[in-house]
PDB file of N, CA, C and O in Angstrom:
ATOM      1  N   MET A   1       0.800  -1.196   0.000  1.00  0.00           N
ATOM      2  CA  MET A   1       0.000   0.000   0.000  1.00  0.00           C
ATOM      3  C   MET A   1       0.841   1.257   0.000  1.00  0.00           C
ATOM      4  O   MET A   1       0.343   2.336  -0.318  1.00  0.00           O
ATOM      5  N   ALA A   2       2.104   1.135   0.351  1.00  0.00           N
ATOM      6  CA  ALA A   2       2.958   2.321   0.430  1.00  0.00           C
ATOM      7  C   ALA A   2       3.193   2.927  -0.943  1.00  0.00           C
ATOM      8  O   ALA A   2       3.564   4.097  -1.035  1.00  0.00           O
ATOM      9  N   ALA A   3       2.990   2.165  -2.013  1.00  0.00           N
ATOM     10  CA  ALA A   3       3.234   2.676  -3.353  1.00  0.00           C
ATOM     11  C   ALA A   3       2.098   3.565  -3.830  1.00  0.00           C
ATOM     12  O   ALA A   3       2.272   4.303  -4.799  1.00  0.00           O
ATOM     13  N   ILE A   4       0.945   3.518  -3.184  1.00  0.00           N
ATOM     14  CA  ILE A   4      -0.192   4.340  -3.579  1.00  0.00           C
ATOM     15  C   ILE A   4       0.011   5.746  -3.029  1.00  0.00           C
ATOM     16  O   ILE A   4       0.252   5.930  -1.836  1.00  0.00           O
ATOM     17  N   ALA A   5      -0.089   6.728  -3.905  1.00  0.00           N
ATOM     18  CA  ALA A   5       0.091   8.114  -3.473  1.00  0.00           C
ATOM     19  C   ALA A   5      -1.094   8.954  -3.945  1.00  0.00           C
ATOM     20  O   ALA A   5      -1.542   8.824  -5.084  1.00  0.00           O
ATOM     21  N   HIS A   6      -1.582   9.790  -3.089  1.00  0.00           N
ATOM     22  CA  HIS A   6      -2.636  10.731  -3.454  1.00  0.00           C
ATOM     23  C   HIS A   6      -1.978  12.014  -3.909  1.00  0.00           C
ATOM     24  O   HIS A   6      -0.894  12.368  -3.444  1.00  0.00           O
ATOM     25  N   SER A   7      -2.631  12.704  -4.814  1.00  0.00           N
ATOM     26  CA  SER A   7      -2.042  13.931  -5.354  1.00  0.00           C
ATOM     27  C   SER A   7      -1.823  14.985  -4.263  1.00  0.00           C
ATOM     28  O   SER A   7      -0.921  15.814  -4.387  1.00  0.00           O
ATOM     29  N   SER A   8      -2.615  14.967  -3.221  1.00  0.00           N
ATOM     30  CA  SER A   8      -2.448  15.958  -2.164  1.00  0.00           C
ATOM     31  C   SER A   8      -1.295  15.616  -1.222  1.00  0.00           C
ATOM     32  O   SER A   8      -0.924  16.454  -0.400  1.00  0.00           O
ATOM     33  N   LEU A   9      -0.720  14.429  -1.308  1.00  0.00           N
ATOM     34  CA  LEU A   9       0.334  14.000  -0.404  1.00  0.00           C
ATOM     35  C   LEU A   9       1.696  13.863  -1.087  1.00  0.00           C
ATOM     36  O   LEU A   9       2.626  13.327  -0.484  1.00  0.00           O
ATOM     37  N   THR A  10       1.833  14.323  -2.295  1.00  0.00           N
ATOM     38  CA  THR A  10       3.055  14.050  -3.046  1.00  0.00           C
ATOM     39  C   THR A  10       4.240  14.934  -2.684  1.00  0.00           C
ATOM     40  O   THR A  10       5.373  14.502  -2.895  1.00  0.00           O
ATOM     41  N   ASN A  11       4.065  16.114  -2.166  1.00  0.00           N
ATOM     42  CA  ASN A  11       5.190  17.007  -1.926  1.00  0.00           C
ATOM     43  C   ASN A  11       5.997  16.638  -0.694  1.00  0.00           C
ATOM     44  O   ASN A  11       7.177  16.311  -0.820  1.00  0.00           O
ATOM     45  N   SER A  12       5.414  16.677   0.474  1.00  0.00           N
ATOM     46  CA  SER A  12       6.206  16.482   1.675  1.00  0.00           C
ATOM     47  C   SER A  12       5.763  15.306   2.528  1.00  0.00           C
ATOM     48  O   SER A  12       6.490  14.902   3.436  1.00  0.00           O
ATOM     49  N   GLN A  13       4.609  14.755   2.263  1.00  0.00           N
ATOM     50  CA  GLN A  13       4.103  13.660   3.066  1.00  0.00           C
ATOM     51  C   GLN A  13       4.174  12.363   2.263  1.00  0.00           C
ATOM     52  O   GLN A  13       4.032  12.361   1.040  1.00  0.00           O
ATOM     53  N   GLN A  14       4.393  11.280   2.966  1.00  0.00           N
ATOM     54  CA  GLN A  14       4.399   9.971   2.323  1.00  0.00           C
ATOM     55  C   GLN A  14       3.266   9.151   2.893  1.00  0.00           C
ATOM     56  O   GLN A  14       3.045   9.134   4.103  1.00  0.00           O
ATOM     57  N   LEU A  15       2.561   8.483   2.031  1.00  0.00           N
ATOM     58  CA  LEU A  15       1.467   7.636   2.455  1.00  0.00           C
ATOM     59  C   LEU A  15       2.017   6.292   2.920  1.00  0.00           C
ATOM     60  O   LEU A  15       2.853   5.698   2.238  1.00  0.00           O
ATOM     61  N   GLY A  16       1.570   5.819   4.044  1.00  0.00           N
ATOM     62  CA  GLY A  16       1.957   4.502   4.514  1.00  0.00           C
ATOM     63  C   GLY A  16       3.167   4.476   5.428  1.00  0.00           C
ATOM     64  O   GLY A  16       3.569   3.392   5.850  1.00  0.00           O
ATOM     65  N   VAL A  17       3.760   5.594   5.751  1.00  0.00           N
ATOM     66  CA  VAL A  17       4.909   5.609   6.650  1.00  0.00           C
ATOM     67  C   VAL A  17       4.404   5.710   8.081  1.00  0.00           C
ATOM     68  O   VAL A  17       3.746   6.680   8.457  1.00  0.00           O
ATOM     69  N   ARG A  18       4.722   4.698   8.865  1.00  0.00           N
ATOM     70  CA  ARG A  18       4.305   4.662  10.267  1.00  0.00           C
ATOM     71  C   ARG A  18       5.540   4.386  11.104  1.00  0.00           C
ATOM     72  O   ARG A  18       6.074   3.278  11.043  1.00  0.00           O
ATOM     73  N   PRO A  19       6.016   5.348  11.884  1.00  0.00           N
ATOM     74  CA  PRO A  19       7.240   5.148  12.658  1.00  0.00           C
ATOM     75  C   PRO A  19       7.151   3.968  13.623  1.00  0.00           C
ATOM     76  O   PRO A  19       8.160   3.303  13.855  1.00  0.00           O
ATOM     77  N   TRP A  20       6.005   3.692  14.180  1.00  0.00           N
ATOM     78  CA  TRP A  20       5.857   2.596  15.124  1.00  0.00           C
ATOM     79  C   TRP A  20       5.936   1.239  14.439  1.00  0.00           C
ATOM     80  O   TRP A  20       6.085   0.218  15.109  1.00  0.00           O
ATOM     81  N   LEU A  21       5.836   1.214  13.074  1.00  0.00           N
ATOM     82  CA  LEU A  21       5.875  -0.033  12.332  1.00  0.00           C
ATOM     83  C   LEU A  21       7.204  -0.231  11.610  1.00  0.00           C
ATOM     84  O   LEU A  21       7.396  -1.254  10.952  1.00  0.00           O
ATOM     85  N   ALA A  22       8.116   0.717  11.719  1.00  0.00           N
ATOM     86  CA  ALA A  22       9.355   0.679  10.942  1.00  0.00           C
ATOM     87  C   ALA A  22      10.200  -0.562  11.230  1.00  0.00           C
ATOM     88  O   ALA A  22      10.757  -1.136  10.294  1.00  0.00           O
ATOM     89  N   GLY A  23      10.317  -0.992  12.471  1.00  0.00           N
ATOM     90  CA  GLY A  23      11.129  -2.143  12.818  1.00  0.00           C
ATOM     91  C   GLY A  23      10.525  -3.470  12.410  1.00  0.00           C
ATOM     92  O   GLY A  23      11.230  -4.478  12.381  1.00  0.00           O
ATOM     93  N   ARG A  24       9.264  -3.501  12.099  1.00  0.00           N
ATOM     94  CA  ARG A  24       8.594  -4.755  11.776  1.00  0.00           C
ATOM     95  C   ARG A  24       8.896  -5.228  10.368  1.00  0.00           C
ATOM     96  O   ARG A  24       8.747  -6.417  10.084  1.00  0.00           O
ATOM     97  N   LYS A  25       9.309  -4.353   9.486  1.00  0.00           N
ATOM     98  CA  LYS A  25       9.658  -4.790   8.138  1.00  0.00           C
ATOM     99  C   LYS A  25      10.845  -5.736   8.194  1.00  0.00           C
ATOM    100  O   LYS A  25      10.870  -6.742   7.486  1.00  0.00           O
ATOM    101  N   GLY A  26      11.818  -5.427   9.020  1.00  0.00           N
ATOM    102  CA  GLY A  26      12.966  -6.300   9.173  1.00  0.00           C
ATOM    103  C   GLY A  26      12.576  -7.624   9.809  1.00  0.00           C
ATOM    104  O   GLY A  26      13.098  -8.674   9.434  1.00  0.00           O
ATOM    105  N   LEU A  27      11.680  -7.579  10.749  1.00  0.00           N
ATOM    106  CA  LEU A  27      11.209  -8.793  11.412  1.00  0.00           C
ATOM    107  C   LEU A  27      10.479  -9.686  10.424  1.00  0.00           C
ATOM    108  O   LEU A  27      10.697 -10.898  10.402  1.00  0.00           O
ATOM    109  N   LEU A  28       9.626  -9.105   9.618  1.00  0.00           N
ATOM    110  CA  LEU A  28       8.885  -9.870   8.623  1.00  0.00           C
ATOM    111  C   LEU A  28       9.826 -10.463   7.580  1.00  0.00           C
ATOM    112  O   LEU A  28       9.644 -11.606   7.162  1.00  0.00           O
ATOM    113  N   ALA A  29      10.819  -9.704   7.162  1.00  0.00           N
ATOM    114  CA  ALA A  29      11.788 -10.202   6.184  1.00  0.00           C
ATOM    115  C   ALA A  29      12.600 -11.355   6.759  1.00  0.00           C
ATOM    116  O   ALA A  29      12.858 -12.339   6.065  1.00  0.00           O
ATOM    117  N   ARG A  30      13.008 -11.239   8.029  1.00  0.00           N
ATOM    118  CA  ARG A  30      13.751 -12.339   8.669  1.00  0.00           C
ATOM    119  C   ARG A  30      12.883 -13.575   8.818  1.00  0.00           C
ATOM    120  O   ARG A  30      13.360 -14.693   8.626  1.00  0.00           O
ATOM    121  N   PHE A  31      11.620 -13.389   9.156  1.00  0.00           N
ATOM    122  CA  PHE A  31      10.695 -14.502   9.289  1.00  0.00           C
ATOM    123  C   PHE A  31      10.506 -15.209   7.948  1.00  0.00           C
ATOM    124  O   PHE A  31      10.516 -16.439   7.885  1.00  0.00           O
ATOM    125  N   ALA A  32      10.336 -14.440   6.888  1.00  0.00           N
ATOM    126  CA  ALA A  32      10.176 -15.020   5.547  1.00  0.00           C
ATOM    127  C   ALA A  32      11.446 -15.757   5.123  1.00  0.00           C
ATOM    128  O   ALA A  32      11.364 -16.831   4.528  1.00  0.00           O
ATOM    129  N   ALA A  33      12.608 -15.198   5.420  1.00  0.00           N
ATOM    130  CA  ALA A  33      13.873 -15.851   5.075  1.00  0.00           C
ATOM    131  C   ALA A  33      14.046 -17.154   5.857  1.00  0.00           C
ATOM    132  O   ALA A  33      14.558 -18.139   5.325  1.00  0.00           O
ATOM    133  N   THR A  34      13.623 -17.156   7.109  1.00  0.00           N
ATOM    134  CA  THR A  34      13.713 -18.373   7.918  1.00  0.00           C
ATOM    135  C   THR A  34      12.792 -19.456   7.369  1.00  0.00           C
ATOM    136  O   THR A  34      13.189 -20.618   7.278  1.00  0.00           O
ATOM    137  N   LEU A  35      11.572 -19.091   7.003  1.00  0.00           N
ATOM    138  CA  LEU A  35      10.657 -20.067   6.406  1.00  0.00           C
ATOM    139  C   LEU A  35      11.205 -20.619   5.099  1.00  0.00           C
ATOM    140  O   LEU A  35      11.070 -21.810   4.822  1.00  0.00           O
ATOM    141  N   GLN A  36      11.819 -19.766   4.300  1.00  0.00           N
ATOM    142  CA  GLN A  36      12.409 -20.207   3.045  1.00  0.00           C
ATOM    143  C   GLN A  36      13.578 -21.164   3.296  1.00  0.00           C
ATOM    144  O   GLN A  36      13.720 -22.163   2.591  1.00  0.00           O
ATOM    145  N   LEU A  37      14.399 -20.871   4.276  1.00  0.00           N
ATOM    146  CA  LEU A  37      15.514 -21.742   4.628  1.00  0.00           C
ATOM    147  C   LEU A  37      15.012 -23.102   5.091  1.00  0.00           C
ATOM    148  O   LEU A  37      15.538 -24.132   4.669  1.00  0.00           O
ATOM    149  N   TRP A  38      14.000 -23.117   5.953  1.00  0.00           N
ATOM    150  CA  TRP A  38      13.441 -24.381   6.432  1.00  0.00           C
ATOM    151  C   TRP A  38      12.866 -25.196   5.281  1.00  0.00           C
ATOM    152  O   TRP A  38      13.045 -26.413   5.227  1.00  0.00           O
ATOM    153  N   HIS A  39      12.184 -24.536   4.375  1.00  0.00           N
ATOM    154  CA  HIS A  39      11.609 -25.228   3.218  1.00  0.00           C
ATOM    155  C   HIS A  39      12.713 -25.831   2.359  1.00  0.00           C
ATOM    156  O   HIS A  39      12.584 -26.958   1.880  1.00  0.00           O
ATOM    157  N   ARG A  40      13.784 -25.094   2.167  1.00  0.00           N
ATOM    158  CA  ARG A  40      14.912 -25.602   1.375  1.00  0.00           C
ATOM    159  C   ARG A  40      15.551 -26.814   2.056  1.00  0.00           C
ATOM    160  O   ARG A  40      15.912 -27.781   1.385  1.00  0.00           O
ATOM    161  N   ARG A  41      15.692 -26.767   3.390  1.00  0.00           N
ATOM    162  CA  ARG A  41      16.262 -27.908   4.109  1.00  0.00           C
ATOM    163  C   ARG A  41      15.388 -29.150   3.963  1.00  0.00           C
ATOM    164  O   ARG A  41      15.906 -30.246   3.745  1.00  0.00           O
ATOM    165  N   VAL A  42      14.077 -28.994   4.079  1.00  0.00           N
ATOM    166  CA  VAL A  42      13.162 -30.122   3.922  1.00  0.00           C
ATOM    167  C   VAL A  42      13.306 -30.715   2.527  1.00  0.00           C
ATOM    168  O   VAL A  42      13.383 -31.933   2.368  1.00  0.00           O
ATOM    169  N   HIS A  43      13.340 -29.857   1.526  1.00  0.00           N
ATOM    170  CA  HIS A  43      13.475 -30.325   0.146  1.00  0.00           C
ATOM    171  C   HIS A  43      14.808 -31.051  -0.066  1.00  0.00           C
ATOM    172  O   HIS A  43      14.841 -32.124  -0.668  1.00  0.00           O
ATOM    173  N   GLU A  44      15.897 -30.472   0.424  1.00  0.00           N
ATOM    174  CA  GLU A  44      17.212 -31.100   0.261  1.00  0.00           C
ATOM    175  C   GLU A  44      17.272 -32.459   0.950  1.00  0.00           C
ATOM    176  O   GLU A  44      17.895 -33.388   0.436  1.00  0.00           O
ATOM    177  N   ARG A  45      16.636 -32.578   2.099  1.00  0.00           N
ATOM    178  CA  ARG A  45      16.635 -33.862   2.804  1.00  0.00           C
ATOM    179  C   ARG A  45      15.779 -34.891   2.087  1.00  0.00           C
ATOM    180  O   ARG A  45      16.090 -36.082   2.126  1.00  0.00           O
ATOM    181  N   GLN A  46      14.712 -34.460   1.435  1.00  0.00           N
ATOM    182  CA  GLN A  46      13.909 -35.382   0.638  1.00  0.00           C
ATOM    183  C   GLN A  46      14.727 -35.912  -0.537  1.00  0.00           C
ATOM    184  O   GLN A  46      14.676 -37.102  -0.849  1.00  0.00           O
ATOM    185  N   VAL A  47      15.472 -35.034  -1.179  1.00  0.00           N
ATOM    186  CA  VAL A  47      16.321 -35.454  -2.292  1.00  0.00           C
ATOM    187  C   VAL A  47      17.425 -36.373  -1.785  1.00  0.00           C
ATOM    188  O   VAL A  47      17.723 -37.385  -2.419  1.00  0.00           O
ATOM    189  N   LEU A  48      18.028 -36.039  -0.664  1.00  0.00           N
ATOM    190  CA  LEU A  48      19.077 -36.865  -0.084  1.00  0.00           C
ATOM    191  C   LEU A  48      18.558 -38.263   0.251  1.00  0.00           C
ATOM    192  O   LEU A  48      19.260 -39.251   0.036  1.00  0.00           O
ATOM    193  N   ALA A  49      17.350 -38.351   0.767  1.00  0.00           N
ATOM    194  CA  ALA A  49      16.765 -39.642   1.118  1.00  0.00           C
ATOM    195  C   ALA A  49      16.496 -40.503  -0.111  1.00  0.00           C
ATOM    196  O   ALA A  49      16.438 -41.728  -0.007  1.00  0.00           O
ATOM    197  N   SER A  50      16.334 -39.881  -1.259  1.00  0.00           N
ATOM    198  CA  SER A  50      16.029 -40.633  -2.475  1.00  0.00           C
ATOM    199  C   SER A  50      17.276 -41.129  -3.212  1.00  0.00           C
ATOM    200  O   SER A  50      17.152 -41.876  -4.183  1.00  0.00           O
ATOM    201  N   LEU A  51      18.465 -40.733  -2.777  1.00  0.00           N
ATOM    202  CA  LEU A  51      19.693 -41.142  -3.460  1.00  0.00           C
ATOM    203  C   LEU A  51      20.044 -42.594  -3.150  1.00  0.00           C
ATOM    204  O   LEU A  51      19.815 -43.080  -2.043  1.00  0.00           O
ATOM    205  N   SER A  52      20.600 -43.272  -4.141  1.00  0.00           N
ATOM    206  CA  SER A  52      21.041 -44.654  -3.947  1.00  0.00           C
ATOM    207  C   SER A  52      22.416 -44.666  -3.275  1.00  0.00           C
ATOM    208  O   SER A  52      23.080 -43.635  -3.166  1.00  0.00           O
ATOM    209  N   ASP A  53      22.827 -45.859  -2.828  1.00  0.00           N
ATOM    210  CA  ASP A  53      24.148 -45.988  -2.199  1.00  0.00           C
ATOM    211  C   ASP A  53      25.261 -45.601  -3.165  1.00  0.00           C
ATOM    212  O   ASP A  53      26.267 -45.021  -2.755  1.00  0.00           O
ATOM    213  N   ARG A  54      25.089 -45.913  -4.416  1.00  0.00           N
ATOM    214  CA  ARG A  54      26.104 -45.560  -5.426  1.00  0.00           C
ATOM    215  C   ARG A  54      26.199 -44.040  -5.594  1.00  0.00           C
ATOM    216  O   ARG A  54      27.292 -43.485  -5.695  1.00  0.00           O
ATOM    217  N   GLU A  55      25.049 -43.384  -5.622  1.00  0.00           N
ATOM    218  CA  GLU A  55      25.050 -41.919  -5.743  1.00  0.00           C
ATOM    219  C   GLU A  55      25.651 -41.267  -4.494  1.00  0.00           C
ATOM    220  O   GLU A  55      26.349 -40.257  -4.591  1.00  0.00           O
ATOM    221  N   LEU A  56      25.382 -41.838  -3.341  1.00  0.00           N
ATOM    222  CA  LEU A  56      25.977 -41.309  -2.108  1.00  0.00           C
ATOM    223  C   LEU A  56      27.493 -41.481  -2.126  1.00  0.00           C
ATOM    224  O   LEU A  56      28.223 -40.595  -1.681  1.00  0.00           O
ATOM    225  N   ALA A  57      27.967 -42.610  -2.635  1.00  0.00           N
ATOM    226  CA  ALA A  57      29.407 -42.872  -2.690  1.00  0.00           C
ATOM    227  C   ALA A  57      30.110 -41.902  -3.632  1.00  0.00           C
ATOM    228  O   ALA A  57      31.303 -41.644  -3.470  1.00  0.00           O
ATOM    229  N   ASP A  58      29.395 -41.365  -4.606  1.00  0.00           N
ATOM    230  CA  ASP A  58      29.993 -40.402  -5.548  1.00  0.00           C
ATOM    231  C   ASP A  58      30.517 -39.162  -4.836  1.00  0.00           C
ATOM    232  O   ASP A  58      31.514 -38.580  -5.263  1.00  0.00           O
ATOM    233  N   PHE A  59      29.862 -38.756  -3.763  1.00  0.00           N
ATOM    234  CA  PHE A  59      30.365 -37.587  -3.036  1.00  0.00           C
ATOM    235  C   PHE A  59      30.830 -37.925  -1.625  1.00  0.00           C
ATOM    236  O   PHE A  59      30.956 -37.046  -0.773  1.00  0.00           O
ATOM    237  N   GLY A  60      31.082 -39.213  -1.390  1.00  0.00           N
ATOM    238  CA  GLY A  60      31.730 -39.629  -0.148  1.00  0.00           C
ATOM    239  C   GLY A  60      30.832 -39.745   1.059  1.00  0.00           C
ATOM    240  O   GLY A  60      31.314 -39.659   2.189  1.00  0.00           O
ATOM    241  N   ALA A  61      29.546 -39.937   0.861  1.00  0.00           N
ATOM    242  CA  ALA A  61      28.615 -40.083   1.975  1.00  0.00           C
ATOM    243  C   ALA A  61      28.197 -41.550   2.095  1.00  0.00           C
ATOM    244  O   ALA A  61      28.259 -42.313   1.130  1.00  0.00           O
ATOM    245  N   THR A  62      27.779 -41.914   3.274  1.00  0.00           N
ATOM    246  CA  THR A  62      27.288 -43.267   3.512  1.00  0.00           C
ATOM    247  C   THR A  62      25.817 -43.185   3.912  1.00  0.00           C
ATOM    248  O   THR A  62      25.287 -42.104   4.169  1.00  0.00           O
ATOM    249  N   SER A  63      25.180 -44.330   3.959  1.00  0.00           N
ATOM    250  CA  SER A  63      23.782 -44.337   4.378  1.00  0.00           C
ATOM    251  C   SER A  63      23.654 -43.922   5.840  1.00  0.00           C
ATOM    252  O   SER A  63      22.635 -43.356   6.236  1.00  0.00           O
ATOM    253  N   ALA A  64      24.679 -44.199   6.646  1.00  0.00           N
ATOM    254  CA  ALA A  64      24.665 -43.748   8.046  1.00  0.00           C
ATOM    255  C   ALA A  64      24.688 -42.217   8.123  1.00  0.00           C
ATOM    256  O   ALA A  64      24.026 -41.625   8.975  1.00  0.00           O
ATOM    257  N   ASP A  65      25.451 -41.583   7.231  1.00  0.00           N
ATOM    258  CA  ASP A  65      25.463 -40.117   7.175  1.00  0.00           C
ATOM    259  C   ASP A  65      24.075 -39.580   6.835  1.00  0.00           C
ATOM    260  O   ASP A  65      23.613 -38.590   7.403  1.00  0.00           O
ATOM    261  N   VAL A  66      23.430 -40.254   5.899  1.00  0.00           N
ATOM    262  CA  VAL A  66      22.093 -39.830   5.476  1.00  0.00           C
ATOM    263  C   VAL A  66      21.107 -39.979   6.625  1.00  0.00           C
ATOM    264  O   VAL A  66      20.323 -39.066   6.885  1.00  0.00           O
ATOM    265  N   TYR A  67      21.132 -41.114   7.318  1.00  0.00           N
ATOM    266  CA  TYR A  67      20.219 -41.317   8.441  1.00  0.00           C
ATOM    267  C   TYR A  67      20.460 -40.286   9.540  1.00  0.00           C
ATOM    268  O   TYR A  67      19.515 -39.802  10.162  1.00  0.00           O
ATOM    269  N   GLY A  68      21.702 -39.959   9.771  1.00  0.00           N
ATOM    270  CA  GLY A  68      22.016 -38.932  10.762  1.00  0.00           C
ATOM    271  C   GLY A  68      21.463 -37.572  10.367  1.00  0.00           C
ATOM    272  O   GLY A  68      20.946 -36.837  11.209  1.00  0.00           O
ATOM    273  N   GLU A  69      21.572 -37.242   9.103  1.00  0.00           N
ATOM    274  CA  GLU A  69      21.046 -35.968   8.622  1.00  0.00           C
ATOM    275  C   GLU A  69      19.522 -35.954   8.659  1.00  0.00           C
ATOM    276  O   GLU A  69      18.919 -34.940   9.013  1.00  0.00           O
ATOM    277  N   LEU A  70      18.903 -37.061   8.299  1.00  0.00           N
ATOM    278  CA  LEU A  70      17.442 -37.123   8.295  1.00  0.00           C
ATOM    279  C   LEU A  70      16.860 -37.101   9.704  1.00  0.00           C
ATOM    280  O   LEU A  70      15.707 -36.712   9.888  1.00  0.00           O
ATOM    281  N   ALA A  71      17.630 -37.507  10.686  1.00  0.00           N
ATOM    282  CA  ALA A  71      17.168 -37.486  12.073  1.00  0.00           C
ATOM    283  C   ALA A  71      17.232 -36.094  12.684  1.00  0.00           C
ATOM    284  O   ALA A  71      16.634 -35.850  13.732  1.00  0.00           O
ATOM    285  N   THR A  72      17.946 -35.184  12.045  1.00  0.00           N
ATOM    286  CA  THR A  72      18.072 -33.813  12.543  1.00  0.00           C
ATOM    287  C   THR A  72      16.820 -33.023  12.153  1.00  0.00           C
ATOM    288  O   THR A  72      16.425 -33.054  10.988  1.00  0.00           O
ATOM    289  N   PRO A  73      16.192 -32.324  13.084  1.00  0.00           N
ATOM    290  CA  PRO A  73      15.016 -31.510  12.740  1.00  0.00           C
ATOM    291  C   PRO A  73      15.384 -30.405  11.751  1.00  0.00           C
ATOM    292  O   PRO A  73      16.499 -29.883  11.777  1.00  0.00           O
ATOM    293  N   PHE A  74      14.449 -30.058  10.891  1.00  0.00           N
ATOM    294  CA  PHE A  74      14.722 -29.069   9.841  1.00  0.00           C
ATOM    295  C   PHE A  74      15.037 -27.698  10.402  1.00  0.00           C
ATOM    296  O   PHE A  74      15.706 -26.906   9.738  1.00  0.00           O
ATOM    297  N   TRP A  75      14.579 -27.394  11.599  1.00  0.00           N
ATOM    298  CA  TRP A  75      14.822 -26.059  12.162  1.00  0.00           C
ATOM    299  C   TRP A  75      16.189 -25.939  12.821  1.00  0.00           C
ATOM    300  O   TRP A  75      16.635 -24.833  13.127  1.00  0.00           O
ATOM    301  N   ARG A  76      16.855 -27.064  13.041  1.00  0.00           N
ATOM    302  CA  ARG A  76      18.177 -27.025  13.672  1.00  0.00           C
ATOM    303  C   ARG A  76      19.247 -26.871  12.593  1.00  0.00           C
ATOM    304  O   ARG A  76      19.262 -27.608  11.607  1.00  0.00           O
ATOM    305  N   ALA A  77      20.128 -25.917  12.793  1.00  0.00           N
ATOM    306  CA  ALA A  77      21.205 -25.676  11.819  1.00  0.00           C
ATOM    307  C   ALA A  77      22.193 -26.817  11.841  1.00  0.00           C
ATOM    308  O   ALA A  77      22.468 -27.374  12.904  1.00  0.00           O
ATOM    309  N   PRO A  78      22.735 -27.178  10.689  1.00  0.00           N
ATOM    310  CA  PRO A  78      23.745 -28.241  10.668  1.00  0.00           C
ATOM    311  C   PRO A  78      25.024 -27.758  11.360  1.00  0.00           C
ATOM    312  O   PRO A  78      25.305 -26.560  11.385  1.00  0.00           O
ATOM    313  N   PRO A  79      25.793 -28.688  11.918  1.00  0.00           N
ATOM    314  CA  PRO A  79      27.038 -28.265  12.586  1.00  0.00           C
ATOM    315  C   PRO A  79      28.020 -27.680  11.583  1.00  0.00           C
ATOM    316  O   PRO A  79      28.063 -28.121  10.434  1.00  0.00           O
ATOM    317  N   PRO A  80      28.804 -26.702  11.994  1.00  0.00           N
ATOM    318  CA  PRO A  80      29.785 -26.109  11.073  1.00  0.00           C
ATOM    319  C   PRO A  80      30.862 -27.114  10.696  1.00  0.00           C
ATOM    320  O   PRO A  80      31.252 -27.961  11.500  1.00  0.00           O
ATOM    321  N   CYS A  81      31.323 -27.008   9.492  1.00  0.00           N
ATOM    322  CA  CYS A  81      32.356 -27.929   8.997  1.00  0.00           C
ATOM    323  C   CYS A  81      33.740 -27.477   9.380  1.00  0.00           C
ATOM    324  O   CYS A  81      34.722 -28.138   9.043  1.00  0.00           O
TER     325      CYS A  81
END
């Protein structure tokens, strides 16, 4: 709605600017980014679960590695390498 401007408000006033709401844009953006990250993790784990032992061996993973990764909740960050 902030993109809508009335002709009487074009010089010095901006439509949709609320100082009490200014910090919430960052909060909403972080929330959306977190949801996107979680969705990507779920998708990557689904793909990982569908790989065969031969495909896992191509990049040096074992089925035990896969089971360990699948047991980790999607909201928990993987350990740093």
